[in-house]
N, C-alpha and C positions, 0 to 999 in steps of 0.2 A: 476701380482698377480693371475689373473684368471687361467693362465696356471699352476702356482705352485699349486693352489688348486686342479686343475684337476689331476695333477701328484700325489698329496697326496691322493686323492680319489682312483686313480688307484692302488697305493701302498697298501692302506687298502683293496681294493678288492682282490689283489693278496694274501695278508696275510690271508684273510678270506677263499680263495680257498685252501690254504695250511692247514688251520685249519680243513676244511672239509675233506681233504685227511688224515690228522692225525687221525681224529675221525673214519673215515671208516677203516683205518688200525688197530686201537685199537679194533674195533668191530670184525674184522677178527681174530686177534690174540687171543682175549678172547674166541672166539668160538672154536678155534683149541686146542684140548687137548694135541697135540704133540708139541706145540710151545715151544721153549726154554725160560727159565726164563729171560735170558739176553735181549730178545726181548722187554719185557715190560720196562726194565730199559732204554734201548736205546730210546724207544718211549717217556718215561717221560722226558729224556734229550732233545729230539727234541721239545717237548711241551714247556719246559722252555725257550729254545732258541727262539721259536716263540713268546712267551710273551715278551722277551727282545727286539726283533725286533719291536714289536708293540709299546713298550714304546719309542724306538729310533725314530720311525716315528713321533709320537706325539711330541717328544722333538724338532725334526727338524722343524716341523710345527710351534711350539711355538716361534722359533727363527726368524721368518719372521718379517720384519720391517713394521708392519701393519699401523702405523700412517702416513707413507709417501705414502702408497698406498690408504689409506682411510682418506683424510684430514677432512672429516665431522665427523670423530670419535675423533677428537682432544679434549682432556680433559677427555676422558673416560679411565678408568683404563685399562692398557695393559692386565693384566691377564683376565679381564672380556671380552675384545674384542677377545682375543685368544680362550677362551672357547666358546664364542658365534659363531665364525666362524667355529670352529670344530663341534659344535652342528648342525649348518646349513648344512654342508657337510654330516654329519652323517645322518641327517634326510632325505636328498635327497636319500641317499643309502637305508635307511630303507623303504622309500616309494616305490622304485623300487622293492625291494625284497618282500614287502608285497603284492603289486599288482600282482606280479607273483604267489605268493601263493594263492591269491584269485581266480585267473583264474584256478589254479589246483583244488581248492575245488569246483568250479563251474563245472569242468569236471567230478568230482566224483558224484556230485548231479544232473547231467543232466537228470536222469530218475525220479526225484522226482515229484510226482503228474502227471506222464505221459507226461511231457512237452517235452521230447526228448527220443531218443532210449537209451536202456540200454548199458552201457559201458562194453566191454568184460572183462573177468576175467584177462587176461594177461595185458591189458592196465590199468585195475583198480589197480593191484598189482604194476605195474611200477610207476603209479602216486602216490600211497601211499608211495612207497620207496623214490621217489623224494621229496615229502613233508617232510618226516622224515629226509632226509639228510639236507635240507635247514633250517629247523625249529631251530636247535640249534644256527646257526650263526645269524639268525634273532633275536632270543631272547637275545643273547649276545649283539647285536647292540642296541636293545631297552633298555636293562638295562644300557648300557654305556650312552645312550642319556639321560635317566632319571637321571643318576648321574650328567651329565653336567647341567641339569635343577636345581638340588639341589645346585650345586656350583654357578650357576648364581644368584640364589635367595639369597645366602649368600653375594655375592659380589655386589649386585644391589644397586644403589643409585637413588632415584627419579629424581635427576638432569639430569641423562643420557637421560631421555624421550624416552627410548627404551622399547617396550613391551617385557615382558619375555615369552619365549616359555613354553608351558604346557607339562607335562610328558605324555607319551603314555602308554596305557594298555599293559600288558604282555600276554594277551590271544588273539588269532587270532580272535575269535568271537567278542570280545569287540573292537578290533582294527579295524575290518571291518566296524563297525557302528560308529566309532569315527570320528567326523568332523575335529579334529585337525590334522589328518594324512595328509590331502591334503593342509593344510595351511602352507605357507612358513614362515620361521623365519625372523623377522624384524631386519635388521642390520643397519638401518639408523635412526638417531635421528629425532624425530618429531619436526617440526618447531614451532608448538604450543602445546597445551595439547594433550595427547594421546587420540585418539577417543575412546569413551566408548565401541563401538562395538568391539574394538580390544583388550581391556584389561579386560572387564567385561563380564563374562560368562552369567550373568543374562540378560544383554542387548542382547547378541547373541540369547539366548533362546527366549527372547521377540520378536526379529525380525523373527525368525523361526515360532513362534506361530502366529504372524500377517500374515505372508505369507500363513501359513496353513489355517488361517481363511478366507483369500481372496480366496484361492483355494476351500474351502468348499462352499462359496457363489457362486462362478462360477459354481461349480458342481450342486448346488441346482437349479440355473437358467436353466442349461442344462437339468436336470431331469424334471423340470417343463415344458419346451418346449416339451420334449419327452412324458410326460404324456398327455399334450394337444393334441399332434398328435395322440396318441393312442386312446383317447376319440373321436376325430373327425373321425378317421378311423372306429371306431366301429359304429358310426351313419351312415356314408356313406355306409359301407358294408351292414348293416342291411337294409337300405333303398333300395339298389339295389336288395337285395334278396326278399324283400317284393314286389317290383314292378314286378320282374320276376315271382314270385309265382302267383300273381294276373293275369298276362297275360297268364300263363300256365293253371290256373284253369278255365279261361274263355273258353278254348277249350276242357275242360274235361266234359263228361256227367256223372252226379252222378247217373242216373237211371240204367246204365249198368256198368259192370266192365271193359268194353273196352273203348278205347279213341275214341272220335268222330272224324271222318274224318282222322283217323290214323295220327293225328298231331305229328310231330317229337318233337315239343317243350314240349308237355306234357309228353313225355317219361322221361324227366329229373325232373319231379315233386317230386318223392321220394328223389332224391339226393339233390334237393334244400331245401326240408323240413329238411333233416338231417343237411344240412349246416346251416339253420336258427337256429336249436337247438344248434349247436356248438357255433354260434355267441352269442346267448342269454346266454349261460353258462359263457361267458366272462364277462357278467354284474356283476356276483358275484365274479369273480376271479381278475379282473383288478383294482377295486377301491383301492385307496391309499390315504395317507394324501395330496398328490398333486392333486388328482382327486377323489372327493368324490363319494359315492354311488348315491347321488341325481343327479349329473351330468350325470352319465351313465343312470339312470332312465329317465332323461329328454331327452337324446339322443335317447333312445329306443322309447319313446312316440312320439317324433318329426319325427322319421324315417317313421312312418306310414302315415302321412299326405301327403307328396309329392307323395307317391305311390297311394293313393286314388284319388288325383287330376289328376294324369296322366292317370289313368285307367277310369276316368269319374265317379267315385263313389262320392256320396254326403257325405261329412264328417259329422259324427254324432256329434251333439253339445249337451252337457249336459245342461238341463234346471233346474234352481234352483228357485223355487217360493219364493217370498219375502212376508212376512206378511205385509199387508197394514197398514199404520198408518194414522189416520185421525186427522187433525188439524182444530179446530174451532176458528175463530177470536173472540176476546172479544166484538167487536162492534156488531157482529151478535147475540151473546147471549143477549146483552142488548136490541136489537130490539125485540127479541122473548119474553122477559119478559114484555116489554111495551105492546105488543099486547095481552098478556094474561091478563094484568090488565084492559085494555079497553074491 
């Protein structure tokens, strides 16, 4: 049975190739003003013969004794099984053709947003012509598959417990984003109830939404770790610059415009100050909902303390005077009143 299906698919592919040749010949004849009138008549006759051959191939495929080859389909209406198998083979062929067209469209769009080099004019025109030649056969196959889906829906009985295939969009842009293109057609009855994810589009949408929600949470955690790393890097980098500046300023003489003892470290003082200014500007640029402005301000404040301690500077402590509050016990007041009375 598998070899017969393969032969039938090959026959359909050969007929599609002849159909493309006929279409190309028709385009050539219609463009030629000197072509005889009998050429179009002969071409129409060839197209009718092609259609009859296609009907014969489908009729031969329908004569296969499917119930002997697929005993699990016993009890399913023969016409339904024949159309189901033809739809399965046709969808496999459509998938191959569509994926080939998608690769060709990617080749045309390779230079979009500067992601790759621009395709040459000659290759661009050749790719466009190849797409134009293959598109009619692909659209005809999709329309035939959608017709099979309509017939299966009319012949379907819930007792079969076989999920029905969904029709495909007839536009390449919609077909590319359609999830049903890569889904195989189910030809085996389900032992129990049909899984809801297989027959209900809402369940499939819910599964995709749940997966997208999980991916969003994963991305949020990753961004949180990245924000923490950026904030820590800001504090460490600022602390290192503050320490280097203090060590360089200790060798610089403010009384003169020259450097004391011609210290090589203090020659980098302007560069370090410029670097500190650039790092401090990040305090206003990097805050985000994952790392607030207060965190960056705290990192900037804490970066000075290690530098002061390592350079031997006494850290300045802010003193806040507290207003004294006096508490007088009740027993002390009573003693004072008694003394006044005596």
